[in-house]
DRENBAZA-600036 format. One record per residue: x, z negated, y of N, C-alpha, C, CB in turn; residue in one letter. Coordinates in steps of 0.2 Angstrom, whole numbers, plus 2048, in hexadecimal, padded with zeros to 3 digits. Glycine has a CB too. Example, Ala and Ser with C-alpha at 12.3 -4.5 7.8 and 13.67 -1.06 7.14 Angstrom:
# residues 2
8427D97E483E7D97EA8427D97F08397D37EAA 8407DD7F58447DC7FB8407D98008467E37FDS 
END
This chain:
# residues 86
6DA5F845D6D45FA4616CF5F54606D260145EX 6CC5F34666C75EE4666C05F14636C65EB46DX 6BC5EC4616B65EF45E6B15F24636B25E945AX 6B25F04696AE5F346E6B15F94726AC5EE473X 6B65FB4706BA6014736B56074726C1602470X 6B660C4776B26124776B36164706B461747CX 6B961646D6BB6194676B76174616C2619465X 6B46104626B060D45D6A960E45E6B260645CX 6A76114636A061246569C61645F69F61546CX 69761345D69461645769161D45968E612454X 68E61E45F68C62446169162A461689624468X 69762846469D62C46469F62E45E6A262A469X 6A06294596A262A45369E62F44F6A362444FX 69762F45069263344D69363A45068B63144EX 69463B45669564145969C645457695641461X 6A16414566A76434546A764644D6AD63E454X 6A36424496A264444269E64A44269E63E43EX 69964B44669565144769965744868F65044CX 69E65644D6A365C44F6A765D4496A765A455X 6AA6584456AE65A43F6AA65D43A6B165343CX 6A365B43969F65F43469E66643669865B434X 69D66743D69C66E43F6A267243E69A66E447X 6A866F43F6AE67343E6AF6744376B466E440X 6AD6704326AE67142B6A96764296AC66A427X 6A467842C69F67D42B6A268442D69867C42EX 6A76844316AA68A4346AE68E42E6AE68943AX 6AF69442F6B369742A6BA69442B6B469F42CX 6BE6944266C56914266C969442B6C869241FX 6C969A42C6CE69D4316CD69C4386CE6A5430X 6C769A43A6C56984416C56904426BF69B443X 6C568D43D6C468543D6C96824416C4682436X 6D06834406D56804436D568244A6DC682440X 6D568844C6D56894546CF6864576D4691455X 6C96864546C36824576C567B4586BD684453X 6C86784536C96714536CE66F4596CC66E44CX 6D36734596D867345F6D56734666DE67745EX 6D16784666CE67A46D6C967446F6CA68046DX 6C667146A6C166B46B6C666546D6BD66A465X 6CB6644696CF65E46B6D265F4726D565E466X 6D46654746D766747B6D16654806D966E47CX 6CB66747F6C66654846C565D4846BF668481X 6C665A47F6C565247F6CB64F4836C564F478X 6D16524826D76504856D665148D6DD653483X 6D465748F6D36594966CE6544996D0660497X 6C86524956C464D4986C76474996BE64D493X 6CB6444946CE63E4956D363E49B6D263C48FX 6D664449C6DB6444A26D76444A86DF64B4A1X 6D26474A96CE6474AF6CB6404B06C864C4AFX 6C963C4AB6C76354AB6CC6314AD6C46334A5X 6D26324AA6D862E4AC6DA62F4B36DE62F4A7X 6D96354B66DB6364BD6D86324C26DA63E4BEX 6D262F4C06CE62B4C46D26244C56C762A4C2X 6D66224C06DA61C4C16E161D4C46DA6194BAX 6E26234C66E96244C96EF6234C56E96204CFX 6EF6264BF6F56264BB6F762D4BA6F36224B4X 6FB6304BF6FC6374BE7016394B87006394C5X 7056344B670A6364B17066374AA70F6314B0X 7016334A96FD6334A36F86394A46F962D4A2X 6F663A4A96F16404AA6F56464A96EE6404B2X 6FB6474AC6FF64D4AB70064E4A370564D4AFX 7026494A070464A4996FE64C495706643496X 6F86494966F264B4936F06534946EC647495X 6F165549A6EF65C49C6F46604996F065C4A4X 6FB65E4986FF6634956FE66348D706660496X 6FC65D48A6FA65D4836F46624826F9656481X 6EF6614866E96654866EB66D4866E466348BX 6EF66E48B6F167548C6F56784866F6676492X 6F96744836FD67647D6F867747770267047BX 6F36724766EE6744716EA67A4726E966E471X 6E867B4786E568247A6E96884786E3682481X 6EF68747A6F468D4786F468E4716FB68C47BX 6F568946D6F66894666EF68C4636F7682463X 6E968A4656E368C4636E26944646DD689466X 6E569646A6E469D46C6E96A14686E669E473X 6EF69E4666F46A24626F16A345B6FA69E461X 6EE69D4586EB69E4526E56A34516E8697450X 6E16A34576DB6A84576DE6AF4576D76A745EX 6E46B045B6E76B745A6E96B94536ED6B745FX 6EC6B44506EE6B54496E86B74446F16AF446X 6E26B34456DC6B54416DA6BC4436D76AF443X 6DA6BE4496D86C544B6DD6CA4486D76C5452X 6E36C84476E86CC4446EC6CF44A6E56D2440X 6EC6CC4506F06CF4556F86CE4546EF6CB45CX 6FC6D34557036D44537076CF4577056DA454X 7056CD45E7096C94627086C14607076CA469X 7056BF45C7046B845A70A6B54576FD6B7456X 
END
Protein backbone atom coordinates (compact mmCIF):
# COMPACT_ATOMS: atom_id res chain seq x y z
CA UNK A 1 0.00 0.00 0.00
CA UNK A 2 1.48 3.35 -0.98
CA UNK A 3 1.82 6.05 1.68
CA UNK A 4 -0.66 8.27 -0.19
CA UNK A 5 -3.34 5.65 -0.70
CA UNK A 6 -6.86 6.43 0.59
CA UNK A 7 -6.56 3.67 3.21
CA UNK A 8 -3.63 5.57 4.72
CA UNK A 9 -5.50 8.87 4.83
CA UNK A 10 -5.23 10.14 8.41
CA UNK A 11 -8.78 11.54 8.39
CA UNK A 12 -10.22 8.21 7.27
CA UNK A 13 -8.10 6.29 9.75
CA UNK A 14 -9.44 8.53 12.50
CA UNK A 15 -13.02 7.99 11.36
CA UNK A 16 -12.53 4.24 11.16
CA UNK A 17 -11.11 4.22 14.66
CA UNK A 18 -14.09 6.29 15.79
CA UNK A 19 -16.46 3.69 14.32
CA UNK A 20 -14.53 0.88 16.02
CA UNK A 21 -14.63 2.78 19.31
CA UNK A 22 -18.38 3.23 18.92
CA UNK A 23 -18.80 -0.48 18.17
CA UNK A 24 -16.75 -1.33 21.26
CA UNK A 25 -19.14 0.79 23.34
CA UNK A 26 -22.12 -1.27 22.17
CA UNK A 27 -23.43 -4.25 24.11
CA UNK A 28 -21.54 -7.40 23.16
CA UNK A 29 -24.58 -9.14 21.66
CA UNK A 30 -25.22 -6.39 19.08
CA UNK A 31 -21.62 -5.44 18.36
CA UNK A 32 -20.89 -8.07 15.70
CA UNK A 33 -24.09 -7.57 13.68
CA UNK A 34 -23.49 -3.80 13.74
CA UNK A 35 -19.90 -4.24 12.58
CA UNK A 36 -21.00 -6.54 9.73
CA UNK A 37 -23.74 -4.16 8.63
CA UNK A 38 -21.27 -1.27 8.65
CA UNK A 39 -18.76 -3.27 6.62
CA UNK A 40 -21.50 -4.11 4.12
CA UNK A 41 -22.28 -0.42 3.67
CA UNK A 42 -18.63 0.35 2.97
CA UNK A 43 -18.43 -2.52 0.46
CA UNK A 44 -21.56 -1.27 -1.29
CA UNK A 45 -20.04 2.20 -1.49
CA UNK A 46 -16.86 0.74 -2.99
CA UNK A 47 -18.91 -1.21 -5.53
CA UNK A 48 -20.78 1.87 -6.70
CA UNK A 49 -17.53 3.81 -6.96
CA UNK A 50 -15.89 0.98 -8.87
CA UNK A 51 -18.87 0.82 -11.23
CA UNK A 52 -17.81 4.21 -12.57
CA UNK A 53 -14.62 2.62 -13.93
CA UNK A 54 -16.55 -0.09 -15.77
CA UNK A 55 -15.29 -3.23 -14.04
CA UNK A 56 -18.51 -5.23 -13.77
CA UNK A 57 -16.93 -8.46 -12.52
CA UNK A 58 -15.38 -6.68 -9.54
CA UNK A 59 -18.54 -4.67 -8.90
CA UNK A 60 -20.68 -7.80 -8.85
CA UNK A 61 -18.28 -9.52 -6.45
CA UNK A 62 -18.36 -6.59 -4.02
CA UNK A 63 -22.15 -6.40 -4.15
CA UNK A 64 -22.41 -10.14 -3.46
CA UNK A 65 -19.96 -9.87 -0.55
CA UNK A 66 -21.92 -6.94 0.89
CA UNK A 67 -25.18 -8.88 0.56
CA UNK A 68 -23.63 -11.86 2.34
CA UNK A 69 -22.47 -9.62 5.19
CA UNK A 70 -25.93 -8.09 5.44
CA UNK A 71 -27.54 -11.55 5.60
CA UNK A 72 -25.11 -12.66 8.28
CA UNK A 73 -25.77 -9.50 10.31
CA UNK A 74 -29.54 -10.07 10.03
CA UNK A 75 -29.17 -13.71 11.11
CA UNK A 76 -27.12 -12.69 14.12
CA UNK A 77 -29.68 -10.02 15.05
CA UNK A 78 -32.44 -12.66 14.94
CA UNK A 79 -30.40 -14.88 17.25
CA UNK A 80 -29.94 -12.01 19.70
CA UNK A 81 -33.71 -11.47 19.72
CA UNK A 82 -34.21 -15.19 20.30
CA UNK A 83 -36.07 -15.88 17.06
CA UNK A 84 -36.36 -19.63 16.50
CA UNK A 85 -35.71 -19.49 12.73
CA UNK A 86 -32.17 -18.13 13.05
